[in-house]
KETIRO-433675 format. One record per residue (C-alpha): chain; x, y, z. Coordinates in pm, whole numbers, plus 32768, in hexadecimal, padded with zeros to 4 digits. Example, Ala and Ser with C-alpha at 12.3 -4.5 7.8 and 13.67 -1.06 7.14 Angstrom:
+--------+------+-------+------+
| cadena | east | north |   up |
+--------+------+-------+------+
|      A | 84CE |  7E3E | 830C |
|      A | 8557 |  7F96 | 82CA |
+--------+------+-------+------+
REM end
This chain:
+--------+------+-------+------+
| cadena | east | north |   up |
+--------+------+-------+------+
|      A | 8000 |  8000 | 8000 |
|      A | 8072 |  8163 | 7FBC |
|      A | 80FF |  821E | 80E7 |
|      A | 803B |  8356 | 8094 |
|      A | 80B5 |  8427 | 81B7 |
|      A | 8223 |  83EF | 815A |
|      A | 81CE |  843B | 7FEF |
|      A | 8116 |  8578 | 8056 |
|      A | 823D |  85E6 | 812B |
|      A | 8318 |  85D3 | 7FF6 |
|      A | 8218 |  8680 | 7F1A |
|      A | 81E6 |  8793 | 8019 |
|      A | 834E |  8808 | 8012 |
|      A | 83A7 |  894B | 7F59 |
|      A | 848F |  8947 | 7E29 |
|      A | 8600 |  8904 | 7E55 |
|      A | 86F9 |  8A20 | 7E70 |
|      A | 877D |  89D7 | 7D12 |
|      A | 861D |  89FF | 7C82 |
|      A | 85F2 |  8B46 | 7D41 |
|      A | 873F |  8BC2 | 7CBC |
|      A | 86DF |  8B7B | 7B51 |
|      A | 8594 |  8C2C | 7B8F |
|      A | 8645 |  8D5C | 7C22 |
|      A | 8733 |  8D60 | 7AFB |
|      A | 860D |  8D78 | 7A0B |
|      A | 8585 |  8EA5 | 7AC9 |
|      A | 86DB |  8F4F | 7AC5 |
|      A | 86F9 |  8F18 | 794D |
|      A | 85A4 |  8FB6 | 790D |
|      A | 85FC |  90DF | 79E9 |
|      A | 873A |  9115 | 7922 |
|      A | 8673 |  9112 | 77DE |
|      A | 8588 |  921C | 7868 |
|      A | 8693 |  92F7 | 7908 |
|      A | 876E |  92FB | 77D1 |
|      A | 865A |  9352 | 76DA |
|      A | 865D |  94C2 | 7676 |
|      A | 84E5 |  94C8 | 7639 |
|      A | 84A7 |  9492 | 77AC |
|      A | 859A |  9598 | 782E |
|      A | 8483 |  9694 | 786A |
|      A | 837E |  9592 | 78D3 |
|      A | 8320 |  9504 | 7A26 |
|      A | 833D |  938E | 79DF |
|      A | 835A |  9282 | 7AEB |
|      A | 83BC |  9115 | 7AC9 |
|      A | 8325 |  9028 | 7BC8 |
|      A | 830D |  8EB6 | 7C09 |
|      A | 81AA |  8E2E | 7C09 |
|      A | 80EB |  8CE7 | 7C09 |
|      A | 814D |  8BAA | 7CC0 |
|      A | 82BF |  8C01 | 7CE3 |
|      A | 8271 |  8D50 | 7D84 |
|      A | 8174 |  8CB0 | 7E6D |
|      A | 825C |  8B8B | 7EBD |
|      A | 8165 |  8A7C | 7E52 |
|      A | 820C |  8A02 | 7D11 |
|      A | 823D |  888D | 7CED |
|      A | 82BF |  883B | 7B91 |
|      A | 8437 |  881C | 7B77 |
|      A | 84CD |  88F0 | 7A62 |
|      A | 8379 |  898B | 7A1B |
|      A | 8361 |  8AE6 | 7989 |
|      A | 834D |  8C19 | 7A65 |
|      A | 8245 |  8D28 | 7A45 |
|      A | 82D3 |  8E87 | 7A39 |
|      A | 8205 |  8FC1 | 7A22 |
|      A | 827B |  9108 | 7987 |
|      A | 8196 |  9222 | 79EC |
|      A | 8192 |  9384 | 7964 |
|      A | 8114 |  9479 | 7A6A |
|      A | 80F8 |  95A3 | 797F |
|      A | 7F9B |  9537 | 7914 |
|      A | 7E7C |  9497 | 79D2 |
|      A | 7D2D |  9402 | 7976 |
|      A | 7C12 |  9468 | 7A5F |
|      A | 7AE3 |  93B2 | 7AE1 |
|      A | 79E9 |  94B8 | 7B58 |
|      A | 78BE |  9490 | 7C40 |
|      A | 776F |  9478 | 7B91 |
|      A | 76F8 |  95CA | 7B1A |
|      A | 784F |  966D | 7B37 |
|      A | 795D |  96B1 | 7A35 |
|      A | 7AAF |  974F | 79F0 |
|      A | 7A35 |  98B2 | 7A2F |
|      A | 79CE |  9855 | 7B92 |
|      A | 7B31 |  97EB | 7BE5 |
|      A | 7BFB |  98E6 | 7B1B |
|      A | 7C88 |  97D8 | 7A37 |
|      A | 7D22 |  9855 | 78F4 |
|      A | 7D61 |  9790 | 77B1 |
|      A | 7EA2 |  96C6 | 77A5 |
|      A | 7FC6 |  9738 | 76CF |
|      A | 8082 |  95EA | 76CA |
|      A | 7F9E |  94E2 | 7637 |
|      A | 7F94 |  936E | 767B |
|      A | 7FF5 |  930A | 7518 |
|      A | 8129 |  93E9 | 7525 |
|      A | 8192 |  9353 | 7672 |
|      A | 816C |  91EF | 75F6 |
|      A | 8239 |  923D | 74C0 |
|      A | 8347 |  92E2 | 7593 |
|      A | 8355 |  91B1 | 7676 |
|      A | 8375 |  90CE | 7547 |
|      A | 848E |  91A6 | 74BF |
|      A | 8543 |  91A2 | 760E |
|      A | 8532 |  9027 | 762D |
|      A | 85A2 |  8FE8 | 74C5 |
|      A | 86BF |  90E3 | 74E7 |
|      A | 873C |  9034 | 7622 |
|      A | 86FA |  8EC3 | 75DB |
|      A | 86EC |  8EB3 | 745E |
|      A | 85CB |  8E70 | 7370 |
|      A | 85E6 |  8CF5 | 7385 |
|      A | 85CC |  8CF7 | 7500 |
|      A | 8486 |  8DBC | 7516 |
|      A | 832E |  8D38 | 74B2 |
|      A | 8219 |  8E3A | 74A1 |
|      A | 80DD |  8D97 | 7527 |
|      A | 7F8C |  8E3F | 7551 |
|      A | 7FAA |  8E58 | 76CA |
|      A | 811F |  8E46 | 770E |
|      A | 8277 |  8E3D | 7673 |
|      A | 8324 |  8CEE | 769C |
|      A | 849A |  8D01 | 76E5 |
|      A | 854E |  8BB8 | 76AC |
|      A | 860C |  8B13 | 77C7 |
|      A | 877F |  8AC2 | 77D5 |
|      A | 8866 |  8A20 | 78D2 |
|      A | 886A |  8B62 | 799A |
|      A | 86F8 |  8BBB | 79B1 |
|      A | 85A0 |  8B1C | 7994 |
|      A | 84B1 |  8B67 | 7877 |
|      A | 83F5 |  8CA9 | 78B8 |
|      A | 8299 |  8D21 | 7858 |
|      A | 82AC |  8E9C | 7857 |
|      A | 8155 |  8F3F | 786A |
|      A | 8120 |  90B3 | 7820 |
|      A | 8040 |  916F | 7911 |
|      A | 7FC6 |  92CD | 7953 |
|      A | 7F32 |  9346 | 7A98 |
|      A | 7DC6 |  9305 | 7AED |
|      A | 7D02 |  93D5 | 7BE6 |
|      A | 7BBA |  9368 | 7C82 |
|      A | 7B24 |  94AC | 7D01 |
|      A | 7A37 |  94DD | 7E23 |
|      A | 793C |  95FE | 7E33 |
|      A | 7A1A |  96AC | 7F35 |
|      A | 7B2C |  96BC | 7E27 |
|      A | 7C0E |  95BD | 7ECE |
|      A | 7C72 |  9493 | 7DF9 |
|      A | 7D03 |  9336 | 7E02 |
|      A | 7E31 |  9304 | 7D23 |
|      A | 7E5B |  91D5 | 7C43 |
|      A | 7EE6 |  918F | 7AE8 |
|      A | 7E43 |  9160 | 7992 |
|      A | 7ED6 |  9071 | 7892 |
|      A | 7F26 |  910C | 773F |
|      A | 7EE5 |  900C | 762E |
|      A | 7F88 |  8FF2 | 74D8 |
|      A | 7E31 |  8FFE | 7434 |
|      A | 7E08 |  9161 | 74B0 |
|      A | 7D0D |  9110 | 75BD |
|      A | 7D24 |  911B | 7734 |
|      A | 7D44 |  8FD0 | 77E7 |
|      A | 7D04 |  8F61 | 7949 |
|      A | 7D21 |  9050 | 7A6E |
|      A | 7E05 |  8FBD | 7B77 |
|      A | 7E4F |  901C | 7CDE |
|      A | 7FB0 |  8F92 | 7D19 |
|      A | 8008 |  9058 | 7E50 |
|      A | 7EC3 |  900A | 7F07 |
|      A | 7EE5 |  8E9C | 7EA3 |
|      A | 8048 |  8E8B | 7F27 |
|      A | 7FFC |  8F3A | 8071 |
|      A | 7ECA |  8E63 | 80B9 |
|      A | 7F88 |  8D23 | 806F |
|      A | 80A2 |  8D84 | 8159 |
|      A | 7FB0 |  8DD2 | 8272 |
|      A | 7EF1 |  8C8A | 824E |
|      A | 8034 |  8BC7 | 8243 |
|      A | 80A6 |  8C6A | 8387 |
|      A | 7F54 |  8C2A | 842A |
|      A | 7F64 |  8AB7 | 83D2 |
|      A | 80CC |  8A7D | 843A |
|      A | 813D |  8A58 | 82D2 |
|      A | 803F |  8948 | 8280 |
|      A | 7F75 |  8A18 | 8188 |
|      A | 8081 |  8A31 | 807B |
|      A | 80F3 |  88CD | 80B8 |
|      A | 7F91 |  8853 | 8078 |
|      A | 7F73 |  892A | 7F40 |
|      A | 80A8 |  887B | 7EB6 |
|      A | 801E |  8727 | 7F1F |
|      A | 7ECF |  8763 | 7E74 |
|      A | 7F7A |  87E0 | 7D38 |
|      A | 8062 |  86B3 | 7D2B |
|      A | 7F40 |  85CA | 7D6D |
|      A | 7E82 |  8665 | 7C4B |
|      A | 7FAF |  863D | 7B64 |
|      A | 7FDD |  84D1 | 7BC6 |
|      A | 7E6B |  8488 | 7B93 |
|      A | 7E78 |  852F | 7A3D |
|      A | 7FAA |  8461 | 79DE |
|      A | 7EE6 |  832A | 7A3E |
|      A | 7DD3 |  8390 | 794E |
|      A | 7CDA |  842D | 7A40 |
|      A | 7BF5 |  8514 | 7978 |
|      A | 7B82 |  85ED | 7A9B |
|      A | 7CE9 |  864E | 7AF5 |
|      A | 7D34 |  86B5 | 798E |
|      A | 7C58 |  87EB | 79A6 |
|      A | 7CD3 |  8861 | 7AFD |
|      A | 7DEC |  8964 | 7AE3 |
|      A | 7EE5 |  8992 | 7BFC |
|      A | 7E5A |  8AEC | 7C43 |
|      A | 7D06 |  8A54 | 7C93 |
|      A | 7DAA |  895C | 7D83 |
|      A | 7E49 |  8A83 | 7E35 |
|      A | 7CFF |  8B3F | 7E4B |
|      A | 7C42 |  8A0D | 7EC7 |
|      A | 7D38 |  89E4 | 7FE7 |
|      A | 7D1A |  8B58 | 802E |
|      A | 7BA9 |  8B24 | 8079 |
|      A | 7BE4 |  8A0B | 8174 |
|      A | 7BC3 |  8A86 | 82DD |
|      A | 7D11 |  8A91 | 838E |
|      A | 7CA7 |  89A2 | 84A1 |
|      A | 7C72 |  8890 | 839F |
|      A | 7DE7 |  8887 | 834F |
|      A | 7EA5 |  891D | 8476 |
|      A | 7F61 |  8829 | 8554 |
|      A | 7F14 |  86F9 | 847F |
|      A | 7FE4 |  8618 | 83A2 |
|      A | 7FCE |  8668 | 8230 |
|      A | 7F0D |  8525 | 81FD |
|      A | 7E0C |  8589 | 8306 |
|      A | 7E05 |  86F2 | 8292 |
|      A | 7DBC |  8695 | 812C |
|      A | 7CAB |  85A5 | 819C |
|      A | 7BF9 |  86B3 | 8265 |
|      A | 7C2D |  87B4 | 8150 |
|      A | 7B9A |  86DA | 803D |
|      A | 7A73 |  8678 | 8119 |
|      A | 7A2B |  87E3 | 8172 |
|      A | 7A46 |  8862 | 800C |
|      A | 7976 |  874B | 7F72 |
|      A | 785D |  876B | 8071 |
|      A | 7859 |  88E6 | 8057 |
|      A | 7834 |  88D8 | 7EDD |
|      A | 772D |  87C6 | 7EF6 |
|      A | 7662 |  889C | 7FE8 |
|      A | 768E |  89DD | 7F18 |
|      A | 775D |  8A85 | 8026 |
|      A | 786E |  8AE3 | 7F32 |
|      A | 77CF |  8C04 | 7E77 |
|      A | 7883 |  8D12 | 7F41 |
|      A | 79D9 |  8C70 | 7F2D |
|      A | 7AE8 |  8D4E | 7E9F |
|      A | 7C39 |  8D24 | 7DFC |
|      A | 7D61 |  8D4F | 7EE8 |
|      A | 7D5E |  8EC7 | 7EAA |
|      A | 7BF3 |  8ED2 | 7F25 |
|      A | 7BB1 |  8FCA | 7E0E |
|      A | 7B1B |  8ED3 | 7D14 |
|      A | 7A15 |  8DC8 | 7D49 |
|      A | 7A97 |  8C68 | 7D17 |
|      A | 795C |  8BD8 | 7C79 |
|      A | 78AF |  8CE9 | 7BB3 |
|      A | 7884 |  8D46 | 7A46 |
|      A | 79C9 |  8D6B | 7989 |
|      A | 7A94 |  8C5F | 7A38 |
|      A | 7B30 |  8B42 | 7972 |
|      A | 7AA9 |  8A3B | 7A61 |
|      A | 7963 |  89E6 | 7B0D |
|      A | 7904 |  897A | 7C6B |
|      A | 7885 |  8831 | 7BDE |
|      A | 79D8 |  87E8 | 7B43 |
|      A | 7A80 |  8831 | 7C8E |
|      A | 798B |  8750 | 7D49 |
|      A | 79C7 |  8630 | 7C56 |
|      A | 7B3F |  8656 | 7C7B |
|      A | 7B2A |  865C | 7DF7 |
|      A | 7A55 |  8520 | 7DF4 |
|      A | 7B52 |  846D | 7D17 |
|      A | 7C79 |  84EE | 7DE4 |
|      A | 7BD7 |  8464 | 7F22 |
|      A | 7BB2 |  830F | 7E84 |
|      A | 7D08 |  8316 | 7DDE |
|      A | 7DB3 |  833F | 7F2E |
|      A | 7CC7 |  8240 | 7FC8 |
|      A | 7C36 |  8317 | 80DC |
|      A | 7B1B |  8285 | 81AA |
+--------+------+-------+------+
REM end
């Protein structure tokens, strides 16, 4: 029989130092490309690590790293109903999203070479080498979600190759919330995120159809919505058992509708998401049986 707790202990560990170093090297290389590009000399452009590496829940060895490049000279607003730019003194932008994306493309090609940069709709793919991991470099501009009192929450808006605006993300809020939950659970939260992600990948490799449609980000958000007392002070085997049971029953009883992503600024199961609550419930049921919980 599988010693699941020992397996989970291995799965729950963060990446090795060598993997972290190759990830850091990719970030440094992107920063050099930005800092040395003349077109950005008069622009406020920031390079930041995002995704599973930033949040310390990555599990795939030698996987690519998600890097954001955000231009702060322009922002896209989300106003309260019945209010507009004139209510907040917002003036038209002078540096447009298409110009920024082209400048970023130019900077990456100038630094890495044409053959090393693939221009995808959402991100630029920078090939790996022995020194750094493969990098997905996503272009962003600021996003502001305004309140009637003129305060705002600050996120980022993806700038797509097609000319449209992509998903609004909240990387700083996501990171801060994850750190706080991990502290509150004695480090078990992020360990269990890694365990659930690895379990999903193993199930998918074994041909499980429900795991195939569950991205790692959803695994992270599902664990975010598990109460801390379900996982604190328990083995990873026990913690995953209680987490799966809680999540499955909550979805079954329609108690999941207010769940949020880790940022708590987007609903987890509402219109516009790439997954459904029913898909998550089916996966949780199969995961329970795959491990052999009773």
